[in-house]
C-alpha positions as CSV (number, residue, x, y, z in Angstrom):
1,M,17.7,18.8,4.2
2,P,14.8,16.2,4.8
3,V,12.4,18.9,5.8
4,R,12.9,20.6,2.4
5,V,12.0,17.3,0.7
6,F,8.7,17.0,2.7
7,Y,7.9,20.7,2.0
8,C,8.4,20.4,-1.8
9,K,6.5,17.1,-2.3
10,L,3.6,18.3,-0.2
11,L,3.4,21.6,-2.0
12,E,3.5,19.8,-5.3
13,E,0.5,17.7,-4.3
14,A,-1.3,20.7,-2.9
15,N,-1.0,22.4,-6.2
16,R,-2.9,19.5,-7.7
17,G,-5.8,20.4,-5.5
18,S,-5.6,17.5,-3.0
19,F,-5.4,20.0,-0.1
20,P,-4.8,23.7,0.3
21,A,-1.3,25.0,-0.2
22,E,-1.9,27.4,2.7
23,M,-1.9,24.3,5.1
24,V,1.5,23.3,3.9
25,N,2.9,26.8,4.4
26,K,1.4,26.9,7.9
27,I,3.2,23.6,8.8
28,F,6.6,24.6,7.5
29,S,6.3,28.3,8.4
30,N,9.5,30.2,7.3
31,I,11.6,27.1,6.8
32,S,12.6,28.3,3.3
33,S,14.0,31.6,4.7
34,I,15.9,29.7,7.4
35,N,17.4,27.3,4.8
36,A,18.4,30.3,2.5
37,F,20.0,32.1,5.4
38,H,22.2,29.1,6.2
39,S,23.1,28.1,2.6
40,K,23.7,31.6,1.3
41,F,25.1,33.6,4.2
42,L,26.1,31.7,7.4
43,L,27.8,28.7,5.9
44,P,29.7,30.5,3.1
45,E,31.0,33.1,5.7
46,L,32.2,30.3,8.1
47,E,33.8,28.3,5.3
48,K,35.7,31.3,4.0
49,R,36.9,32.1,7.6
50,M,38.1,28.5,8.0
51,Q,40.3,29.0,4.9
52,E,41.7,32.2,6.4
53,W,42.1,30.8,9.9
54,E,45.9,31.1,9.9
55,T,45.7,34.9,9.5
56,T,42.3,35.6,11.0
57,P,41.6,33.1,13.8
58,R,38.2,34.3,14.9
59,I,34.4,33.6,14.3
60,G,32.8,35.9,16.9
61,D,32.6,38.8,14.5
62,I,30.7,36.7,11.9
63,L,28.3,35.3,14.5
64,Q,27.7,38.8,16.0
65,K,27.0,40.2,12.6
66,L,24.6,37.4,11.6
67,A,23.1,36.5,15.0
68,P,20.2,39.0,14.7
69,F,19.1,36.9,11.7
70,L,18.6,34.0,14.0
71,K,15.4,35.7,15.1
72,M,13.9,33.9,12.1
73,Y,13.9,30.8,14.3
74,G,11.7,32.6,16.8
75,E,8.9,32.7,14.2
76,Y,9.3,29.0,13.5
77,V,9.4,28.1,17.1
78,K,6.3,30.2,17.8
79,G,4.2,28.3,15.3
80,F,5.7,24.9,16.2
81,D,2.9,23.6,18.4
82,N,0.2,24.5,15.9
83,A,2.2,22.9,13.1
84,M,2.5,19.7,15.1
85,E,-1.3,19.6,15.6
86,L,-1.9,20.5,12.0
87,V,0.3,17.5,10.8
88,K,-1.6,15.2,13.2
89,N,-5.1,16.3,11.9
90,M,-4.2,16.3,8.2
91,T,-2.6,12.8,8.5
92,E,-5.8,11.5,10.1
93,R,-8.2,13.2,7.7
94,I,-6.5,13.5,4.3
95,P,-5.4,10.2,2.6
96,Q,-3.1,11.9,0.0
97,F,-1.3,13.8,2.7
98,K,-0.7,10.7,4.8
99,S,0.4,8.7,1.7
100,I,3.1,11.3,0.8
101,I,4.4,11.5,4.4
102,E,4.7,7.7,4.7
103,E,6.4,7.5,1.3
104,I,9.1,10.1,2.1
105,Q,9.7,8.7,5.6
106,K,10.8,5.4,3.9
107,Q,13.5,7.1,1.9
108,K,17.2,6.9,2.9
109,I,17.4,10.7,3.3
110,C,15.0,10.5,6.3
111,G,17.0,8.0,8.2
112,S,13.9,6.1,9.3
113,L,12.7,9.2,11.2
114,T,9.2,10.8,11.1
115,L,8.3,14.2,9.7
116,Q,7.7,15.4,13.2
117,H,11.3,14.5,14.2
118,H,12.7,16.4,11.2
119,M,10.5,19.4,12.0
120,L,12.1,19.5,15.4
121,E,15.6,19.9,13.9
122,P,15.4,23.7,13.3
123,V,14.1,24.1,16.9
124,Q,17.1,22.1,18.2
125,R,19.7,24.0,16.1
126,I,19.8,27.2,18.2
127,P,20.5,25.4,21.5
128,R,23.3,23.5,19.7
129,Y,24.8,26.8,18.6
130,E,24.6,28.0,22.2
131,M,26.4,24.9,23.5
132,L,29.1,25.2,20.8
133,L,29.7,28.9,21.4
134,K,30.0,28.3,25.2
135,D,32.5,25.6,24.6
136,Y,34.4,27.9,22.2
137,L,34.5,30.7,24.8
138,R,35.9,28.3,27.4
139,K,38.7,27.3,25.1
140,L,39.7,30.8,23.9
141,P,43.1,31.8,25.3
142,P,43.2,34.7,27.8
143,G,43.1,38.1,26.0
144,S,41.9,36.7,22.7
145,P,40.7,39.4,20.3
146,D,37.6,37.3,19.6
147,W,36.4,37.2,23.2
148,N,34.2,40.3,23.1
149,D,32.5,39.5,19.8
150,A,31.9,35.9,20.8
151,K,30.5,36.9,24.2
152,K,28.0,39.4,22.6
153,S,27.0,36.7,20.0
154,L,26.4,34.2,22.9
155,E,24.0,36.7,24.6
156,I,21.9,37.1,21.5
157,I,21.9,33.3,20.8
158,S,21.0,32.5,24.4
159,T,17.9,34.6,24.2
160,A,16.7,32.7,21.1
161,A,17.7,29.3,22.7
162,S,15.4,29.8,25.7
163,H,12.4,29.9,23.3
164,S,13.7,26.8,21.4
165,N,14.3,24.9,24.7
166,S,10.7,25.5,25.6
167,A,9.5,24.1,22.3
168,I,11.7,21.1,22.7
169,R,10.2,20.4,26.2
170,K,6.7,20.7,24.7
171,M,7.7,18.3,21.9
172,E,9.1,15.8,24.4
173,N,5.9,16.1,26.4
174,L,3.8,15.5,23.3
175,K,5.9,12.4,22.5
176,K,5.3,11.1,26.0
177,L,1.6,11.7,25.7
178,L,1.5,9.7,22.4
179,E,3.3,6.8,24.1
180,I,0.8,6.8,27.0
181,Y,-2.0,7.1,24.4
182,E,-0.8,3.8,22.8
183,M,-0.4,2.2,26.2
184,L,-4.0,2.9,26.9
185,G,-5.2,1.3,23.7
186,E,-5.7,4.6,21.9
187,E,-9.0,5.0,23.7
188,E,-8.3,8.0,25.9
189,D,-8.2,11.5,24.5
190,I,-5.1,12.8,26.2
191,V,-2.9,14.0,23.3
192,N,-3.4,17.7,23.8
193,P,-0.6,20.4,24.1
194,S,-2.4,21.6,27.3
195,N,-1.9,18.3,29.0
196,E,1.3,17.7,30.9
197,L,2.4,14.4,32.5
198,I,3.5,15.0,36.1
199,K,4.1,11.5,37.5
200,E,3.3,7.9,36.7
201,G,3.9,4.6,38.5
202,Q,2.6,1.4,40.1
203,I,0.4,1.5,43.1
204,L,-1.8,-0.9,45.2
205,K,-5.5,-0.2,45.7
206,L,-7.2,-1.4,48.9
207,A,-10.5,-3.1,48.2
208,A,-13.4,-1.7,50.2
209,R,-14.9,-5.0,51.2
210,N,-12.1,-7.3,52.0
211,T,-9.1,-4.9,52.3
212,S,-7.1,-7.0,49.8
213,A,-4.5,-5.1,47.8
214,Q,-4.9,-5.0,44.0
215,E,-2.2,-3.9,41.6
216,R,-3.0,-0.6,39.8
217,Y,-1.2,2.1,37.8
218,L,-1.5,5.8,38.0
219,F,-0.9,8.6,35.4
220,L,-1.0,12.0,37.0
221,F,-1.5,15.0,34.6
222,N,-1.8,18.7,35.4
223,N,-5.6,18.4,35.1
224,M,-6.5,14.8,35.9
225,L,-5.5,11.5,37.4
226,L,-6.0,8.3,35.4
227,Y,-6.5,5.3,37.6
228,C,-5.7,2.2,35.5
229,V,-5.7,-1.6,35.6
230,P,-2.8,-3.5,33.9
231,R,-3.8,-5.8,31.1
232,F,-1.9,-8.6,29.4
233,S,0.3,-7.7,26.6
234,L,3.1,-9.5,24.7
235,V,4.7,-6.2,23.7
236,G,5.2,-3.4,26.3
237,S,3.0,-2.3,29.1
238,K,-0.7,-1.9,28.4
239,F,-3.4,-0.5,30.7
240,T,-7.2,0.0,30.8
241,V,-8.5,3.2,32.3
242,R,-10.8,2.4,35.1
243,T,-11.5,5.9,36.3
244,R,-10.6,9.5,35.3
245,V,-10.5,11.7,38.4
246,G,-10.4,15.5,37.7
247,I,-7.9,17.7,39.7
248,D,-10.7,20.2,40.2
249,G,-12.2,19.4,43.7
250,M,-9.6,16.7,44.5
251,K,-8.4,16.3,48.1
252,I,-5.5,14.2,49.4
253,V,-5.6,12.6,52.9
254,E,-2.8,10.6,54.6
255,T,-4.4,7.5,56.2
256,H,-3.2,5.0,58.8
257,N,-3.8,1.3,58.5
258,E,-1.9,-1.1,60.8
259,E,-2.3,-4.0,58.5
260,Y,-1.5,-2.1,55.3
261,P,1.2,0.6,55.8
262,H,2.1,3.6,53.5
263,T,-1.6,4.3,52.6
264,F,-3.3,7.5,51.5
265,Q,-6.6,8.5,50.1
266,V,-7.4,10.4,46.9
267,S,-10.9,11.9,47.0
268,G,-12.4,13.4,43.8
269,K,-15.8,14.4,42.5
270,E,-15.8,11.2,40.4
271,R,-14.4,8.6,42.9
272,T,-12.5,8.2,46.2
273,L,-9.5,5.8,46.1
274,E,-7.7,4.2,49.0
275,L,-4.2,3.6,47.8
276,Q,-1.1,1.9,49.2
277,A,2.5,2.9,48.1
278,S,5.5,0.5,48.0
279,S,7.3,2.5,50.7
280,E,7.0,5.5,53.0
281,Q,9.2,7.5,50.5
282,D,7.0,6.5,47.6
283,K,3.9,7.5,49.5
284,E,5.4,10.9,50.4
285,E,6.4,11.5,46.7
286,W,2.9,10.7,45.5
287,I,1.2,12.9,48.1
288,K,3.6,15.7,47.3
289,A,3.1,15.4,43.5
290,L,-0.7,15.3,43.9
291,Q,-0.9,18.2,46.3
292,E,1.5,20.4,44.2
293,T,-0.6,19.6,41.1
294,I,-3.8,20.5,43.0
295,D,-2.3,23.8,44.2
296,A,-1.0,24.7,40.7
297,F,-4.4,23.9,39.2
298,H,-6.2,26.2,41.7
299,Q,-3.5,28.9,41.2
300,R,-4.0,28.9,37.4
301,H,-7.8,29.2,37.8
302,E,-7.4,31.9,40.5
303,T,-5.1,33.9,38.2
304,F,-7.7,33.5,35.4
305,R,-10.5,34.7,37.6
306,N,-8.5,37.6,39.0
307,A,-7.5,38.6,35.4
308,I,-11.2,38.7,34.4
309,A,-12.1,40.6,37.6
310,K,-9.3,43.1,37.1
311,D,-10.2,43.5,33.5
312,N,-13.8,44.2,34.5
313,D,-12.6,46.9,36.9
314,I,-10.5,48.6,34.3
315,H,-13.0,48.3,31.4
316,S,-16.6,48.6,32.6
317,E,-18.5,45.5,31.6
318,V,-22.0,45.8,30.0
319,S,-24.6,45.4,32.8
320,T,-27.4,42.9,32.5
321,A,-29.9,45.6,31.8
322,E,-27.7,47.0,28.9
323,L,-27.0,43.6,27.2
324,G,-27.6,44.0,23.5
325,K,-28.3,47.7,23.9
326,R,-24.6,48.9,24.2
327,A,-21.6,47.5,22.4
328,P,-19.3,45.6,24.7
329,R,-15.5,45.8,25.1
330,W,-14.1,42.6,23.5
331,I,-11.7,40.6,25.6
332,R,-8.5,40.0,23.5
333,D,-7.8,36.5,22.3
334,N,-4.4,36.5,23.9
335,E,-5.8,37.4,27.3
336,V,-7.4,33.9,27.8
337,T,-6.4,30.3,27.3
338,M,-9.8,28.7,28.0
339,C,-13.4,29.4,27.3
340,M,-14.8,32.0,29.7
341,K,-18.0,30.0,30.1
342,C,-17.2,26.3,30.2
343,K,-13.5,26.6,31.0
344,E,-12.4,24.2,28.2
345,P,-8.8,25.0,27.0
346,F,-8.4,26.5,23.5
347,N,-6.2,25.0,20.9
348,A,-5.4,25.8,17.3
349,L,-7.8,23.5,15.5
350,T,-10.4,21.8,17.5
351,R,-11.3,24.7,19.8
352,R,-11.2,28.1,18.2
353,R,-11.9,31.4,20.0
354,H,-15.2,33.2,19.4
355,H,-16.6,36.5,20.8
356,C,-20.0,37.0,22.3
357,R,-21.3,40.1,20.6
358,A,-23.4,41.0,23.7
359,C,-20.9,40.7,26.6
360,G,-17.6,40.6,24.7
361,H,-16.3,37.4,26.4
362,V,-14.1,34.9,24.6
363,V,-15.9,31.5,24.3
364,C,-15.6,28.2,22.4
365,W,-17.9,27.2,19.5
366,K,-20.2,25.2,21.8
367,C,-20.8,28.2,24.1
368,S,-21.3,30.6,21.1
369,D,-23.8,28.6,19.2
370,Y,-26.6,31.1,19.8
371,K,-28.0,34.1,18.0
372,A,-30.0,37.1,19.4
373,Q,-31.1,40.4,18.1
374,L,-28.9,43.2,19.3
375,E,-30.4,46.7,19.6
376,Y,-27.0,48.5,19.3
377,D,-26.5,46.7,16.0
378,G,-29.8,47.7,14.4
379,G,-31.6,44.6,15.6
380,K,-29.4,42.3,13.5
381,L,-29.1,38.6,14.6
382,S,-25.6,38.2,16.1
383,K,-23.6,35.4,17.7
384,V,-23.9,35.4,21.5
385,C,-23.1,33.1,24.4
386,K,-25.7,31.0,26.1
387,D,-25.9,33.2,29.2
388,C,-26.6,36.4,27.1
389,Y,-29.0,34.5,24.8
390,Q,-31.1,33.5,27.8
391,I,-31.1,37.1,29.3
392,I,-31.8,38.8,25.9
393,S,-34.4,36.3,24.6
394,G,-36.0,35.4,28.0
395,F,-35.6,31.7,27.3
396,T,-35.1,29.3,30.2
397,D,-33.1,26.1,30.2
398,S,-36.2,24.0,29.7
399,E,-37.3,26.2,26.8
400,E,-33.8,26.1,25.4
401,K,-34.0,22.4,24.9
402,K,-37.1,22.9,22.6
403,R,-35.0,25.4,20.6
404,K,-32.5,22.8,19.3
405,G,-32.1,23.0,15.6
406,I,-31.6,20.4,13.0
407,L,-27.9,20.1,13.7
408,E,-28.6,19.2,17.4
409,I,-29.9,15.7,16.6
410,E,-27.5,13.1,18.0
411,S,-25.7,10.8,15.6
412,A,-26.6,7.6,17.5
413,E,-30.3,8.7,17.5
414,V,-30.5,8.9,13.6
415,S,-27.9,6.1,12.8
416,G,-30.0,3.5,14.7
417,N,-33.0,4.3,12.6
418,S,-31.6,5.2,9.2
419,V,-31.9,4.3,5.5
420,V,-28.2,4.2,5.1
421,C,-25.2,5.3,7.2
422,S,-21.4,4.8,7.0
423,F,-18.1,6.7,6.9
424,L,-17.4,8.6,3.6
425,Q,-14.6,10.9,2.6
426,Y,-16.1,14.4,2.1
427,M,-14.8,17.5,0.3
428,E,-16.6,20.8,-0.1
429,K,-15.5,22.8,-3.1
430,S,-11.6,23.1,-2.9
431,K,-11.3,22.3,0.8
432,P,-9.3,19.3,1.9
433,W,-10.9,15.8,2.0
434,Q,-12.0,14.7,5.5
435,K,-13.6,11.7,7.0
436,A,-17.3,12.1,8.0
437,W,-20.0,9.8,9.4
438,C,-22.9,10.3,7.0
439,V,-26.5,9.4,7.7
440,I,-29.8,9.6,5.9
441,P,-32.5,8.9,8.6
442,K,-35.8,7.2,7.9
443,Q,-37.7,10.1,9.7
444,D,-36.0,12.7,7.4
445,P,-35.0,10.8,4.2
446,L,-34.5,13.9,2.1
447,V,-31.6,15.2,4.2
448,L,-28.1,14.0,4.5
449,Y,-26.6,14.5,8.0
450,M,-22.8,14.6,8.4
451,Y,-21.1,14.0,11.8
452,G,-17.4,13.8,12.8
453,A,-17.9,10.4,14.4
454,P,-20.8,7.9,15.0
455,Q,-21.4,9.0,18.7
456,D,-21.3,12.8,18.1
457,V,-24.2,14.7,19.7
458,R,-24.3,17.3,17.0
459,A,-24.1,17.2,13.2
460,Q,-21.4,19.3,11.6
461,A,-23.5,19.9,8.5
462,T,-26.6,18.9,6.7
463,I,-27.4,18.7,3.0
464,P,-31.1,18.9,1.8
465,L,-30.9,16.5,-1.1
466,L,-33.9,17.5,-3.1
467,G,-33.0,19.1,-6.5
468,Y,-29.3,18.2,-6.4
469,I,-27.6,16.9,-9.6
470,V,-25.7,13.6,-9.1
471,D,-22.4,13.2,-10.9
472,D,-20.8,9.7,-10.9
473,M,-17.8,10.5,-13.1
474,L,-14.4,9.2,-11.8
475,R,-12.1,12.2,-11.0
476,S,-9.2,10.8,-8.9
477,A,-7.3,7.5,-9.1
478,D,-6.7,7.8,-5.4
479,L,-10.4,7.9,-4.7
480,P,-12.0,5.7,-7.4
481,H,-15.3,5.2,-5.6
482,S,-16.3,8.9,-5.6
483,F,-19.4,10.9,-6.6
484,K,-20.5,14.5,-6.5
485,L,-23.6,16.5,-5.7
486,T,-24.1,19.9,-7.3
487,Q,-26.8,22.6,-7.1
488,S,-26.1,26.1,-8.3
489,K,-22.8,27.1,-6.7
490,S,-22.9,24.3,-4.1
491,V,-20.6,21.4,-4.8
492,H,-20.2,18.4,-2.4
493,S,-17.8,15.6,-3.2
494,F,-17.9,12.1,-1.6
495,A,-15.8,9.0,-1.8
496,A,-16.7,5.5,-0.4
497,D,-14.3,2.7,0.6
498,S,-15.8,0.3,-2.0
499,E,-17.8,0.4,-5.2
500,E,-20.6,-1.6,-3.4
501,L,-20.9,1.0,-0.7
502,K,-20.8,3.8,-3.3
503,Q,-23.7,2.2,-5.3
504,K,-25.7,1.8,-2.1
505,W,-25.4,5.5,-1.4
506,L,-26.2,6.4,-5.0
507,K,-29.4,4.4,-5.0
508,I,-30.7,6.2,-2.0
509,I,-29.5,9.7,-3.0
510,L,-31.0,9.4,-6.6
511,L,-34.3,8.6,-5.1
512,A,-34.0,11.5,-2.6
513,V,-33.2,14.1,-5.2
514,T,-36.4,13.3,-7.0
515,E,-38.5,13.3,-3.8
516,I,-39.9,9.8,-4.4
517,L,-38.3,8.0,-1.5
518,V,-41.1,6.3,0.4
519,L,-40.1,4.3,3.5
520,E,-42.1,1.6,5.2
521,E,-41.6,0.6,8.8
522,N,-40.0,-2.6,7.8
523,F,-37.8,-0.9,5.2
524,C,-34.7,-3.0,4.3
525,L,-31.7,-2.1,2.0
526,S,-31.1,-5.6,0.8
527,S,-31.5,-6.1,-3.0
528,H,-34.6,-8.2,-2.7
529,H,-36.5,-5.6,-0.6
530,L,-35.3,-2.4,-2.3
531,H,-37.6,-1.7,-5.3
532,I,-36.2,1.1,-7.4
533,P,-37.4,2.2,-10.9
534,H,-34.7,1.3,-13.4
535,V,-35.0,4.7,-15.1
536,L,-33.5,6.3,-12.0
537,L,-30.4,4.1,-11.6
538,P,-27.2,3.9,-13.6
539,S,-27.4,0.9,-15.8
540,T,-24.7,-1.7,-15.6
541,K,-24.5,-1.6,-19.5
542,R,-23.5,2.1,-19.3
543,S,-20.7,1.5,-16.8
544,N,-18.0,2.3,-19.4
545,E,-19.8,5.4,-20.7
546,A,-19.6,8.8,-19.1
547,A,-22.1,7.5,-16.4
548,L,-23.9,10.3,-14.8
549,P,-24.2,13.3,-14.6
550,V,-27.9,12.7,-14.7
551,S,-30.3,15.4,-13.7
552,Y,-33.8,14.6,-12.7
């Protein structure tokens, strides 16, 4: 069973400390229990019955007896979406995880298929049982003693199959999103379980000035329309996104143009497009698809608003005057699928649910990045949403901008005026390695800022470098250019892509931890401009010794 091979190898690596074993267990869920059930119960029972077929020609009794155990698949299917997303994130962020996956996928047992394909196999198994059992029932002779048992087994299996079929459809949708992602040059962030492709196809766009028709391509999703321009490619279709038009606020108008037939207009908040279909039928199909998508979008949001309104009727909401003075009723996590403030959809990793301690609403991390003193909680600073923060604290939007903390400094702002900046692999204590954009700015040279990417508007974390101990000892063959910062119980590990980049960072950090980093306006990191006391730097003669830890 290929999935078992992936599971064992990844768990083995996790036990070495490369990444948490808990992550591996979340990916594979109860796959060990499913495997044990098949190998120790279902398969032996069926094999034994095949040997006794002449005297006991029936399998319905076995399936009816064991069918309830197939509920184990329900647990696996329920966590399937999150498992897929976890595999994607760990592959991108953890080199050891990616290396093991790629190594196993090359083995003969995998049949040149990816981990994701093999993880789908347990999901597909129940629908296959359902198909085989239906076929078996059709071929049973009239009055067969196995009919009733087989019929009851089918009813139980069909219930489980409906959940599996839903997961299969989601997987197929995710595969399609990945294909489109590659067609768009891997530049559009569309690979999200909440996105669903509705329709795609070629279209002509009428130019506003000369009414000439230009070839374009549309991707219609449940929440947006991507208006694309074809680009030259030797392999497959490739496109560049010209405009992303949101479904919210979109209107469709059928237009009439004597010179250019089959035209219609898509009007959105971002742009209005005059489009020409290839035929009247093609035009009607596009108008229908667009209008149905708009209607479904508004229905979802109306349902969301009604649910909140209904909930507020049933459970009295804390009034504005009582915010912070009376404990609110928390909205349950499973009652919402999007942030109740900014309406961004939640997912397992990148958008976790948080509760405002003042109003009880479920919000994303961006909308919960505020703290206010709550009277009902003894004046303790608690996490609240932006709306409640402004009401309780009395801050206005203009005052709020002045409140931004150290993490609110944009990456581009500090990277453009920095002592040093680059991507580094980062690990805190025993957490998994992840890629981070690290910056030490000239204006704040004693602090290391860490961002998820060079254009992020907010730092994920900062490390005040003063007083840290620098440890340059090699700890992993996989990450040879690594170093560590320690202070009391705080441990931060880093790894550069090259020894040259690592030494560049060490020179700056060693100066920062001793508070002697002085920056001139024309500061340059080249070797002939950077004057550093030799006593502070690891000597080249000591490179074979246990170089650093050195504490200053």
